[in-house]
N, CA, C and O atoms as a CHARMM CRD file, in Angstrom:
* protein
*
  344
    1    1 MET  N      0.83900  -1.18500   0.00000 PROA 1      0.00000
    2    1 MET  CA     0.00000   0.00000   0.00000 PROA 1      0.00000
    3    1 MET  C      0.88000   1.24300   0.00000 PROA 1      0.00000
    4    1 MET  O      1.95400   1.26100   0.60100 PROA 1      0.00000
    5    2 LYS  N      0.41400   2.26600  -0.67500 PROA 2      0.00000
    6    2 LYS  CA     1.16500   3.50400  -0.80000 PROA 2      0.00000
    7    2 LYS  C      1.16000   4.27200   0.51700 PROA 2      0.00000
    8    2 LYS  O      0.12100   4.42900   1.15800 PROA 2      0.00000
    9    3 GLU  N      2.34400   4.74900   0.90600 PROA 3      0.00000
   10    3 GLU  CA     2.46600   5.52200   2.12800 PROA 3      0.00000
   11    3 GLU  C      2.07700   6.97100   1.87100 PROA 3      0.00000
   12    3 GLU  O      2.39100   7.52500   0.81800 PROA 3      0.00000
   13    4 LYS  N      1.38900   7.58700   2.84000 PROA 4      0.00000
   14    4 LYS  CA     0.97800   8.97400   2.70200 PROA 4      0.00000
   15    4 LYS  C      2.18000   9.89700   2.85100 PROA 4      0.00000
   16    4 LYS  O      3.00700   9.71900   3.74500 PROA 4      0.00000
   17    5 LYS  N      2.26600  10.89100   1.95800 PROA 5      0.00000
   18    5 LYS  CA     3.38500  11.82900   1.95900 PROA 5      0.00000
   19    5 LYS  C      3.27900  12.79300   3.14000 PROA 5      0.00000
   20    5 LYS  O      2.19500  13.28600   3.45000 PROA 5      0.00000
   21    6 LEU  N      4.39200  13.05500   3.78600 PROA 6      0.00000
   22    6 LEU  CA     4.45700  13.99700   4.89400 PROA 6      0.00000
   23    6 LEU  C      4.55700  15.41000   4.33000 PROA 6      0.00000
   24    6 LEU  O      5.50900  15.72900   3.61800 PROA 6      0.00000
   25    7 VAL  N      3.57300  16.26300   4.64800 PROA 7      0.00000
   26    7 VAL  CA     3.52900  17.62800   4.11700 PROA 7      0.00000
   27    7 VAL  C      4.08000  18.58000   5.17300 PROA 7      0.00000
   28    7 VAL  O      3.55300  18.66100   6.28300 PROA 7      0.00000
   29    8 LEU  N      5.14000  19.29600   4.82000 PROA 8      0.00000
   30    8 LEU  CA     5.79100  20.22300   5.74400 PROA 8      0.00000
   31    8 LEU  C      5.63500  21.65800   5.25800 PROA 8      0.00000
   32    8 LEU  O      5.66400  21.92900   4.05800 PROA 8      0.00000
   33    9 ARG  N      5.47100  22.57000   6.20700 PROA 9      0.00000
   34    9 ARG  CA     5.38200  23.99000   5.92000 PROA 9      0.00000
   35    9 ARG  C      6.17500  24.73700   6.99400 PROA 9      0.00000
   36    9 ARG  O      6.45400  24.18500   8.05800 PROA 9      0.00000
   37   10 THR  N      6.53600  25.99100   6.71500 PROA 10     0.00000
   38   10 THR  CA     7.30800  26.81000   7.64700 PROA 10     0.00000
   39   10 THR  C      6.42100  27.85400   8.30200 PROA 10     0.00000
   40   10 THR  O      5.67100  28.55700   7.62500 PROA 10     0.00000
   41   11 CYS  N      6.51000  27.95100   9.61900 PROA 11     0.00000
   42   11 CYS  CA     5.77500  28.97000  10.37800 PROA 11     0.00000
   43   11 CYS  C      6.42500  30.32800  10.10200 PROA 11     0.00000
   44   11 CYS  O      7.64800  30.45800  10.16700 PROA 11     0.00000
   45   12 VAL  N      5.60200  31.34300   9.79400 PROA 12     0.00000
   46   12 VAL  CA     6.15100  32.66600   9.45600 PROA 12     0.00000
   47   12 VAL  C      6.73100  33.39200  10.67000 PROA 12     0.00000
   48   12 VAL  O      7.58100  34.26700  10.51100 PROA 12     0.00000
   49   13 ALA  N      6.29000  33.04500  11.87300 PROA 13     0.00000
   50   13 ALA  CA     6.77500  33.74000  13.06700 PROA 13     0.00000
   51   13 ALA  C      8.03400  33.08600  13.63900 PROA 13     0.00000
   52   13 ALA  O      9.01400  33.77200  13.93100 PROA 13     0.00000
   53   14 SER  N      8.00800  31.75600  13.79900 PROA 14     0.00000
   54   14 SER  CA     9.12800  31.07200  14.44100 PROA 14     0.00000
   55   14 SER  C     10.13300  30.50700  13.45100 PROA 14     0.00000
   56   14 SER  O     11.21600  30.07900  13.85100 PROA 14     0.00000
   57   15 ARG  N      9.78900  30.49800  12.13500 PROA 15     0.00000
   58   15 ARG  CA    10.62200  29.93600  11.06500 PROA 15     0.00000
   59   15 ARG  C     10.88200  28.44400  11.28000 PROA 15     0.00000
   60   15 ARG  O     11.84500  27.89600  10.74400 PROA 15     0.00000
   61   16 GLU  N     10.02300  27.78900  12.06500 PROA 16     0.00000
   62   16 GLU  CA    10.14600  26.36700  12.35800 PROA 16     0.00000
   63   16 GLU  C      9.38900  25.56200  11.30300 PROA 16     0.00000
   64   16 GLU  O      8.27400  25.92700  10.92900 PROA 16     0.00000
   65   17 VAL  N      9.97700  24.48100  10.82400 PROA 17     0.00000
   66   17 VAL  CA     9.32000  23.61900   9.84700 PROA 17     0.00000
   67   17 VAL  C      8.49800  22.59000  10.61000 PROA 17     0.00000
   68   17 VAL  O      9.02500  21.85300  11.44200 PROA 17     0.00000
   69   18 CYS  N      7.18400  22.54800  10.31400 PROA 18     0.00000
   70   18 CYS  CA     6.25600  21.65900  11.00900 PROA 18     0.00000
   71   18 CYS  C      5.37300  20.94800   9.99200 PROA 18     0.00000
   72   18 CYS  O      5.30800  21.32100   8.82000 PROA 18     0.00000
   73   19 GLU  N      4.69700  19.91600  10.47500 PROA 19     0.00000
   74   19 GLU  CA     3.70500  19.27500   9.63500 PROA 19     0.00000
   75   19 GLU  C      2.54800  20.23900   9.41500 PROA 19     0.00000
   76   19 GLU  O      2.23300  21.04900  10.28700 PROA 19     0.00000
   77   20 LYS  N      1.92000  20.15200   8.25400 PROA 20     0.00000
   78   20 LYS  CA     0.83900  21.07200   7.89300 PROA 20     0.00000
   79   20 LYS  C     -0.31200  21.01400   8.89200 PROA 20     0.00000
   80   20 LYS  O     -0.95700  22.03000   9.15000 PROA 20     0.00000
   81   21 LYS  N     -0.57500  19.84000   9.45600 PROA 21     0.00000
   82   21 LYS  CA    -1.68500  19.68700  10.41100 PROA 21     0.00000
   83   21 LYS  C     -1.43700  20.41700  11.73200 PROA 21     0.00000
   84   21 LYS  O     -2.38100  20.66000  12.48400 PROA 21     0.00000
   85   22 ASP  N     -0.19400  20.76800  12.02400 PROA 22     0.00000
   86   22 ASP  CA     0.14900  21.47000  13.26300 PROA 22     0.00000
   87   22 ASP  C      0.16500  22.98700  13.09500 PROA 22     0.00000
   88   22 ASP  O      0.58400  23.70500  14.00300 PROA 22     0.00000
   89   23 LEU  N     -0.29200  23.48300  11.93500 PROA 23     0.00000
   90   23 LEU  CA    -0.24400  24.90400  11.62700 PROA 23     0.00000
   91   23 LEU  C     -1.61400  25.42700  11.21800 PROA 23     0.00000
   92   23 LEU  O     -2.44100  24.69400  10.67600 PROA 23     0.00000
   93   24 PHE  N     -1.83600  26.71000  11.48900 PROA 24     0.00000
   94   24 PHE  CA    -3.00400  27.41400  10.95800 PROA 24     0.00000
   95   24 PHE  C     -2.60200  28.00600   9.61300 PROA 24     0.00000
   96   24 PHE  O     -1.45500  28.41600   9.43400 PROA 24     0.00000
   97   25 ARG  N     -3.54500  28.05600   8.66000 PROA 25     0.00000
   98   25 ARG  CA    -3.29500  28.74600   7.39000 PROA 25     0.00000
   99   25 ARG  C     -4.12200  30.02300   7.38700 PROA 25     0.00000
  100   25 ARG  O     -5.34100  29.98000   7.55400 PROA 25     0.00000
  101   26 ILE  N     -3.47000  31.14000   7.19900 PROA 26     0.00000
  102   26 ILE  CA    -4.13500  32.43500   7.11600 PROA 26     0.00000
  103   26 ILE  C     -3.98800  32.89400   5.66500 PROA 26     0.00000
  104   26 ILE  O     -2.89600  32.83700   5.09900 PROA 26     0.00000
  105   27 VAL  N     -5.09100  33.35100   5.06700 PROA 27     0.00000
  106   27 VAL  CA    -5.12600  33.64300   3.63900 PROA 27     0.00000
  107   27 VAL  C     -5.52600  35.08100   3.37400 PROA 27     0.00000
  108   27 VAL  O     -6.42300  35.62200   4.02100 PROA 27     0.00000
  109   28 ARG  N     -4.83500  35.70400   2.39500 PROA 28     0.00000
  110   28 ARG  CA    -5.28600  36.97700   1.83000 PROA 28     0.00000
  111   28 ARG  C     -5.96400  36.62800   0.51400 PROA 28     0.00000
  112   28 ARG  O     -5.31700  36.17400  -0.42900 PROA 28     0.00000
  113   29 THR  N     -7.26500  36.84500   0.46100 PROA 29     0.00000
  114   29 THR  CA    -8.03500  36.48700  -0.72300 PROA 29     0.00000
  115   29 THR  C     -7.78400  37.49000  -1.85000 PROA 29     0.00000
  116   29 THR  O     -7.24700  38.57000  -1.60300 PROA 29     0.00000
  117   30 PRO  N     -8.16600  37.14700  -3.08800 PROA 30     0.00000
  118   30 PRO  CA    -8.02000  38.09500  -4.19800 PROA 30     0.00000
  119   30 PRO  C     -8.79200  39.40200  -3.98500 PROA 30     0.00000
  120   30 PRO  O     -8.47900  40.41900  -4.60400 PROA 30     0.00000
  121   31 GLU  N     -9.80600  39.36900  -3.10400 PROA 31     0.00000
  122   31 GLU  CA   -10.58100  40.57800  -2.78700 PROA 31     0.00000
  123   31 GLU  C     -9.90900  41.40000  -1.68000 PROA 31     0.00000
  124   31 GLU  O    -10.48700  42.37500  -1.20000 PROA 31     0.00000
  125   32 HSD  N     -8.69200  41.01200  -1.27100 PROA 32     0.00000
  126   32 HSD  CA    -7.90400  41.68900  -0.23600 PROA 32     0.00000
  127   32 HSD  C     -8.57100  41.66000   1.13800 PROA 32     0.00000
  128   32 HSD  O     -8.53500  42.65000   1.86900 PROA 32     0.00000
  129   33 THR  N     -9.17600  40.53500   1.48500 PROA 33     0.00000
  130   33 THR  CA    -9.64300  40.29700   2.84100 PROA 33     0.00000
  131   33 THR  C     -8.77100  39.20200   3.44200 PROA 33     0.00000
  132   33 THR  O     -8.18400  38.40200   2.71400 PROA 33     0.00000
  133   34 VAL  N     -8.68800  39.16600   4.75500 PROA 34     0.00000
  134   34 VAL  CA    -7.87600  38.16900   5.43900 PROA 34     0.00000
  135   34 VAL  C     -8.81200  37.24200   6.19500 PROA 34     0.00000
  136   34 VAL  O     -9.74700  37.68600   6.86100 PROA 34     0.00000
  137   35 LEU  N     -8.53900  35.92100   6.07900 PROA 35     0.00000
  138   35 LEU  CA    -9.36400  34.95100   6.80100 PROA 35     0.00000
  139   35 LEU  C     -8.52500  33.75600   7.21100 PROA 35     0.00000
  140   35 LEU  O     -7.46100  33.49300   6.65000 PROA 35     0.00000
  141   36 VAL  N     -9.03800  33.03200   8.21900 PROA 36     0.00000
  142   36 VAL  CA    -8.38600  31.81100   8.67400 PROA 36     0.00000
  143   36 VAL  C     -8.96600  30.66200   7.86000 PROA 36     0.00000
  144   36 VAL  O    -10.18000  30.45900   7.82900 PROA 36     0.00000
  145   37 ASP  N     -8.09300  29.91600   7.20500 PROA 37     0.00000
  146   37 ASP  CA    -8.49700  28.81600   6.33300 PROA 37     0.00000
  147   37 ASP  C     -8.24800  27.49700   7.04800 PROA 37     0.00000
  148   37 ASP  O     -7.12500  26.99300   7.04800 PROA 37     0.00000
  149   38 LEU  N     -9.28500  26.93500   7.65500 PROA 38     0.00000
  150   38 LEU  CA    -9.13000  25.69900   8.41800 PROA 38     0.00000
  151   38 LEU  C     -8.99500  24.47300   7.52200 PROA 38     0.00000
  152   38 LEU  O     -8.36500  23.49100   7.91600 PROA 38     0.00000
  153   39 LYS  N     -9.57000  24.51200   6.33700 PROA 39     0.00000
  154   39 LYS  CA    -9.51300  23.36200   5.43300 PROA 39     0.00000
  155   39 LYS  C     -8.27600  23.36800   4.54400 PROA 39     0.00000
  156   39 LYS  O     -7.92800  22.33800   3.96700 PROA 39     0.00000
  157   40 GLY  N     -7.60700  24.51100   4.42400 PROA 40     0.00000
  158   40 GLY  CA    -6.39500  24.59800   3.62800 PROA 40     0.00000
  159   40 GLY  C     -6.63900  24.63300   2.13300 PROA 40     0.00000
  160   40 GLY  O     -5.74100  24.31300   1.35600 PROA 40     0.00000
  161   41 LYS  N     -7.84000  25.01700   1.71400 PROA 41     0.00000
  162   41 LYS  CA    -8.18400  25.00200   0.29200 PROA 41     0.00000
  163   41 LYS  C     -8.57000  26.37700  -0.26100 PROA 41     0.00000
  164   41 LYS  O     -8.82600  26.50000  -1.45900 PROA 41     0.00000
  165   42 ALA  N     -8.61600  27.40300   0.57400 PROA 42     0.00000
  166   42 ALA  CA    -9.08000  28.71600   0.13200 PROA 42     0.00000
  167   42 ALA  C     -8.13000  29.30600  -0.91400 PROA 42     0.00000
  168   42 ALA  O     -6.92000  29.08900  -0.86800 PROA 42     0.00000
  169   43 ASN  N     -8.69700  30.04100  -1.83700 PROA 43     0.00000
  170   43 ASN  CA    -7.94300  30.67300  -2.90100 PROA 43     0.00000
  171   43 ASN  C     -7.28500  31.94500  -2.37700 PROA 43     0.00000
  172   43 ASN  O     -7.92600  32.73600  -1.68500 PROA 43     0.00000
  173   44 GLY  N     -6.01800  32.14600  -2.70100 PROA 44     0.00000
  174   44 GLY  CA    -5.31800  33.35700  -2.30100 PROA 44     0.00000
  175   44 GLY  C     -3.94000  33.06000  -1.76400 PROA 44     0.00000
  176   44 GLY  O     -3.50200  31.91000  -1.73600 PROA 44     0.00000
  177   45 ARG  N     -3.25600  34.11600  -1.33300 PROA 45     0.00000
  178   45 ARG  CA    -1.90400  33.98700  -0.78100 PROA 45     0.00000
  179   45 ARG  C     -2.00100  33.51800   0.65700 PROA 45     0.00000
  180   45 ARG  O     -2.70700  34.12200   1.46300 PROA 45     0.00000
  181   46 GLY  N     -1.29900  32.45100   0.98200 PROA 46     0.00000
  182   46 GLY  CA    -1.38300  31.87400   2.31900 PROA 46     0.00000
  183   46 GLY  C     -0.10600  32.01800   3.11600 PROA 46     0.00000
  184   46 GLY  O      0.98700  32.13600   2.56300 PROA 46     0.00000
  185   47 ALA  N     -0.26900  32.00700   4.42400 PROA 47     0.00000
  186   47 ALA  CA     0.85600  32.00400   5.35300 PROA 47     0.00000
  187   47 ALA  C      0.49500  31.04300   6.48400 PROA 47     0.00000
  188   47 ALA  O     -0.67100  30.91700   6.85600 PROA 47     0.00000
  189   48 TYR  N      1.49100  30.38100   7.01400 PROA 48     0.00000
  190   48 TYR  CA     1.24900  29.38700   8.05800 PROA 48     0.00000
  191   48 TYR  C      1.77400  29.87100   9.38900 PROA 48     0.00000
  192   48 TYR  O      2.82000  30.51400   9.47500 PROA 48     0.00000
  193   49 LEU  N      1.01000  29.54000  10.44300 PROA 49     0.00000
  194   49 LEU  CA     1.34300  29.95600  11.80000 PROA 49     0.00000
  195   49 LEU  C      1.13100  28.76800  12.72700 PROA 49     0.00000
  196   49 LEU  O      0.07800  28.13100  12.69900 PROA 49     0.00000
  197   50 LYS  N      2.13100  28.47300  13.54400 PROA 50     0.00000
  198   50 LYS  CA     2.06900  27.32300  14.44500 PROA 50     0.00000
  199   50 LYS  C      0.92000  27.47700  15.44000 PROA 50     0.00000
  200   50 LYS  O      0.61900  28.58200  15.89100 PROA 50     0.00000
  201   51 LYS  N      0.28800  26.36000  15.77500 PROA 51     0.00000
  202   51 LYS  CA    -0.82900  26.34900  16.72300 PROA 51     0.00000
  203   51 LYS  C     -0.27400  26.42400  18.14700 PROA 51     0.00000
  204   51 LYS  O     -0.24600  25.42900  18.87100 PROA 51     0.00000
  205   52 ASP  N      0.16400  27.61700  18.52800 PROA 52     0.00000
  206   52 ASP  CA     0.77100  27.85600  19.83100 PROA 52     0.00000
  207   52 ASP  C      0.47700  29.30100  20.23900 PROA 52     0.00000
  208   52 ASP  O      0.68100  30.23100  19.45800 PROA 52     0.00000
  209   53 ARG  N      0.00400  29.47200  21.45100 PROA 53     0.00000
  210   53 ARG  CA    -0.36900  30.79800  21.95100 PROA 53     0.00000
  211   53 ARG  C      0.80900  31.77900  21.89100 PROA 53     0.00000
  212   53 ARG  O      0.62900  32.93200  21.49800 PROA 53     0.00000
  213   54 ASP  N      2.00900  31.33300  22.27500 PROA 54     0.00000
  214   54 ASP  CA     3.18400  32.20100  22.27400 PROA 54     0.00000
  215   54 ASP  C      3.57400  32.62200  20.85300 PROA 54     0.00000
  216   54 ASP  O      3.97300  33.76400  20.62200 PROA 54     0.00000
  217   55 ILE  N      3.45600  31.69200  19.91200 PROA 55     0.00000
  218   55 ILE  CA     3.81400  31.98600  18.52000 PROA 55     0.00000
  219   55 ILE  C      2.83000  32.98400  17.91700 PROA 55     0.00000
  220   55 ILE  O      3.22900  33.87300  17.16400 PROA 55     0.00000
  221   56 ILE  N      1.55200  32.84400  18.24200 PROA 56     0.00000
  222   56 ILE  CA     0.54700  33.78800  17.74400 PROA 56     0.00000
  223   56 ILE  C      0.83100  35.18200  18.29900 PROA 56     0.00000
  224   56 ILE  O      0.72600  36.17500  17.57900 PROA 56     0.00000
  225   57 GLY  N      1.19300  35.25300  19.58300 PROA 57     0.00000
  226   57 GLY  CA     1.56500  36.53200  20.19200 PROA 57     0.00000
  227   57 GLY  C      2.80100  37.13700  19.54500 PROA 57     0.00000
  228   57 GLY  O      2.87000  38.34900  19.33800 PROA 57     0.00000
  229   58 LEU  N      3.77800  36.29100  19.22500 PROA 58     0.00000
  230   58 LEU  CA     4.99800  36.75800  18.56000 PROA 58     0.00000
  231   58 LEU  C      4.68500  37.29300  17.16200 PROA 58     0.00000
  232   58 LEU  O      5.21100  38.33200  16.76400 PROA 58     0.00000
  233   59 ALA  N      3.83900  36.59500  16.42300 PROA 59     0.00000
  234   59 ALA  CA     3.46900  37.03200  15.07000 PROA 59     0.00000
  235   59 ALA  C      2.75100  38.38000  15.11500 PROA 59     0.00000
  236   59 ALA  O      2.94500  39.23400  14.25000 PROA 59     0.00000
  237   60 LYS  N      1.92600  38.55100  16.13500 PROA 60     0.00000
  238   60 LYS  CA     1.20200  39.81400  16.29100 PROA 60     0.00000
  239   60 LYS  C      2.17800  40.95100  16.62300 PROA 60     0.00000
  240   60 LYS  O      2.06500  42.05600  16.09300 PROA 60     0.00000
  241   61 LYS  N      3.13300  40.65800  17.50800 PROA 61     0.00000
  242   61 LYS  CA     4.08800  41.66100  17.95400 PROA 61     0.00000
  243   61 LYS  C      5.01800  42.11100  16.82600 PROA 61     0.00000
  244   61 LYS  O      5.23700  43.30800  16.64600 PROA 61     0.00000
  245   62 ASN  N      5.56900  41.15000  16.06300 PROA 62     0.00000
  246   62 ASN  CA     6.53600  41.52600  15.03600 PROA 62     0.00000
  247   62 ASN  C      5.92700  41.65300  13.63700 PROA 62     0.00000
  248   62 ASN  O      6.64600  41.84200  12.65600 PROA 62     0.00000
  249   63 LYS  N      4.58500  41.54600  13.55300 PROA 63     0.00000
  250   63 LYS  CA     3.83800  41.75200  12.30100 PROA 63     0.00000
  251   63 LYS  C      4.31000  40.82600  11.16900 PROA 63     0.00000
  252   63 LYS  O      4.40000  41.23600  10.01200 PROA 63     0.00000
  253   64 ALA  N      4.60900  39.57300  11.52700 PROA 64     0.00000
  254   64 ALA  CA     5.07900  38.59500  10.54500 PROA 64     0.00000
  255   64 ALA  C      4.01800  38.31300   9.49000 PROA 64     0.00000
  256   64 ALA  O      4.33800  38.19600   8.30700 PROA 64     0.00000
  257   65 LEU  N      2.75800  38.20300   9.90800 PROA 65     0.00000
  258   65 LEU  CA     1.67500  37.94800   8.94600 PROA 65     0.00000
  259   65 LEU  C      1.47200  39.14700   8.01900 PROA 65     0.00000
  260   65 LEU  O      1.22500  38.97800   6.82500 PROA 65     0.00000
  261   66 ASP  N      1.57600  40.34200   8.56500 PROA 66     0.00000
  262   66 ASP  CA     1.41200  41.55100   7.74400 PROA 66     0.00000
  263   66 ASP  C      2.43300  41.57000   6.59900 PROA 66     0.00000
  264   66 ASP  O      2.09700  41.88300   5.45700 PROA 66     0.00000
  265   67 ARG  N      3.67800  41.22900   6.92700 PROA 67     0.00000
  266   67 ARG  CA     4.73700  41.23400   5.90500 PROA 67     0.00000
  267   67 ARG  C      4.52500  40.12200   4.87800 PROA 67     0.00000
  268   67 ARG  O      4.67100  40.34800   3.67700 PROA 67     0.00000
  269   68 LYS  N      4.18500  38.94000   5.34300 PROA 68     0.00000
  270   68 LYS  CA     4.03700  37.79900   4.43300 PROA 68     0.00000
  271   68 LYS  C      2.83900  37.96500   3.50200 PROA 68     0.00000
  272   68 LYS  O      2.92900  37.66700   2.31100 PROA 68     0.00000
  273   69 LEU  N      1.71500  38.44000   4.04500 PROA 69     0.00000
  274   69 LEU  CA     0.49800  38.58000   3.24500 PROA 69     0.00000
  275   69 LEU  C      0.42400  39.92100   2.51900 PROA 69     0.00000
  276   69 LEU  O     -0.45300  40.12700   1.68000 PROA 69     0.00000
  277   70 GLU  N      1.33800  40.82700   2.83600 PROA 70     0.00000
  278   70 GLU  CA     1.40400  42.15500   2.21200 PROA 70     0.00000
  279   70 GLU  C      0.10500  42.94900   2.39500 PROA 70     0.00000
  280   70 GLU  O     -0.34800  43.65300   1.49100 PROA 70     0.00000
  281   71 ILE  N     -0.47700  42.81600   3.58600 PROA 71     0.00000
  282   71 ILE  CA    -1.69900  43.54500   3.93600 PROA 71     0.00000
  283   71 ILE  C     -1.75300  43.60700   5.46600 PROA 71     0.00000
  284   71 ILE  O     -1.19200  42.74400   6.14100 PROA 71     0.00000
  285   72 GLU  N     -2.42500  44.61900   6.01200 PROA 72     0.00000
  286   72 GLU  CA    -2.55900  44.72100   7.46300 PROA 72     0.00000
  287   72 GLU  C     -3.57400  43.69500   7.95400 PROA 72     0.00000
  288   72 GLU  O     -4.72800  43.69600   7.52500 PROA 72     0.00000
  289   73 VAL  N     -3.13500  42.81900   8.86000 PROA 73     0.00000
  290   73 VAL  CA    -4.00200  41.76400   9.39200 PROA 73     0.00000
  291   73 VAL  C     -4.80400  42.33300  10.56300 PROA 73     0.00000
  292   73 VAL  O     -4.22100  42.86300  11.51000 PROA 73     0.00000
  293   74 PRO  N     -6.13800  42.22900  10.50800 PROA 74     0.00000
  294   74 PRO  CA    -6.96900  42.77400  11.58900 PROA 74     0.00000
  295   74 PRO  C     -6.75900  42.04200  12.92300 PROA 74     0.00000
  296   74 PRO  O     -6.40100  40.86500  12.95700 PROA 74     0.00000
  297   75 GLU  N     -6.99100  42.76800  14.00100 PROA 75     0.00000
  298   75 GLU  CA    -6.88700  42.22300  15.35900 PROA 75     0.00000
  299   75 GLU  C     -7.80500  41.01200  15.53400 PROA 75     0.00000
  300   75 GLU  O     -7.46700  40.08100  16.26300 PROA 75     0.00000
  301   76 ALA  N     -8.95400  41.01900  14.87500 PROA 76     0.00000
  302   76 ALA  CA    -9.93800  39.93300  15.00400 PROA 76     0.00000
  303   76 ALA  C     -9.37700  38.58900  14.54700 PROA 76     0.00000
  304   76 ALA  O     -9.78600  37.55000  15.06300 PROA 76     0.00000
  305   77 ILE  N     -8.46600  38.58800  13.60500 PROA 77     0.00000
  306   77 ILE  CA    -7.86200  37.34100  13.11700 PROA 77     0.00000
  307   77 ILE  C     -7.04900  36.68400  14.23100 PROA 77     0.00000
  308   77 ILE  O     -7.12700  35.47100  14.42500 PROA 77     0.00000
  309   78 TYR  N     -6.26900  37.48300  14.96200 PROA 78     0.00000
  310   78 TYR  CA    -5.47500  36.93700  16.07200 PROA 78     0.00000
  311   78 TYR  C     -6.38600  36.40000  17.17500 PROA 78     0.00000
  312   78 TYR  O     -6.10000  35.35700  17.76400 PROA 78     0.00000
  313   79 GLU  N     -7.47700  37.10700  17.45500 PROA 79     0.00000
  314   79 GLU  CA    -8.43800  36.64500  18.45900 PROA 79     0.00000
  315   79 GLU  C     -9.09900  35.34000  18.01300 PROA 79     0.00000
  316   79 GLU  O     -9.31800  34.43900  18.82200 PROA 79     0.00000
  317   80 GLU  N     -9.41400  35.24700  16.71700 PROA 80     0.00000
  318   80 GLU  CA   -10.01600  34.02900  16.17500 PROA 80     0.00000
  319   80 GLU  C     -9.04500  32.84700  16.30700 PROA 80     0.00000
  320   80 GLU  O     -9.46100  31.74400  16.66000 PROA 80     0.00000
  321   81 LEU  N     -7.77100  33.07000  16.02800 PROA 81     0.00000
  322   81 LEU  CA    -6.76300  32.01100  16.15600 PROA 81     0.00000
  323   81 LEU  C     -6.64200  31.53500  17.59700 PROA 81     0.00000
  324   81 LEU  O     -6.56600  30.33400  17.85700 PROA 81     0.00000
  325   82 LEU  N     -6.62500  32.48500  18.53600 PROA 82     0.00000
  326   82 LEU  CA    -6.54900  32.12100  19.95200 PROA 82     0.00000
  327   82 LEU  C     -7.80500  31.35400  20.38100 PROA 82     0.00000
  328   82 LEU  O     -7.73200  30.44900  21.21300 PROA 82     0.00000
  329   83 GLY  N     -8.94400  31.71900  19.81300 PROA 83     0.00000
  330   83 GLY  CA   -10.19700  31.01300  20.12300 PROA 83     0.00000
  331   83 GLY  C    -10.15800  29.57000  19.66800 PROA 83     0.00000
  332   83 GLY  O    -10.71200  28.70400  20.34500 PROA 83     0.00000
  333   84 TYR  N     -9.52700  29.28400  18.55300 PROA 84     0.00000
  334   84 TYR  CA    -9.42100  27.90600  18.05900 PROA 84     0.00000
  335   84 TYR  C     -8.53500  27.04500  18.94700 PROA 84     0.00000
  336   84 TYR  O     -8.67600  25.82200  18.95200 PROA 84     0.00000
  337   85 LEU  N     -7.61800  27.66100  19.70100 PROA 85     0.00000
  338   85 LEU  CA    -6.74000  26.90600  20.57800 PROA 85     0.00000
  339   85 LEU  C     -7.43900  26.39700  21.83200 PROA 85     0.00000
  340   85 LEU  O     -6.97400  25.45200  22.47000 PROA 85     0.00000
  341   86 GLU  N     -8.55400  27.02200  22.18100 PROA 86     0.00000
  342   86 GLU  CA    -9.25400  26.63100  23.41000 PROA 86     0.00000
  343   86 GLU  C    -10.30600  25.59500  23.17900 PROA 86     0.00000
  344   86 GLU  O    -10.97400  25.17200  24.12200 PROA 86     0.00000
């Protein structure tokens, strides 16, 4: 039987390489809105962030998502990410 391929992505805040399932995907859509993509299929430019409260705080502090997505990420996105951790 064929073995499933291990999918790795890099967290934009910690620069750590993790499995895709251990990361959140945040997307800037073609309409220039930002959303959290839980299924990993949304159309647009994506950035990955580790599922860790400290990493989310670090990304917010150093604006890693803003630079990667080339748009200002709203405060509500960070709150939504923290909500998914609980």
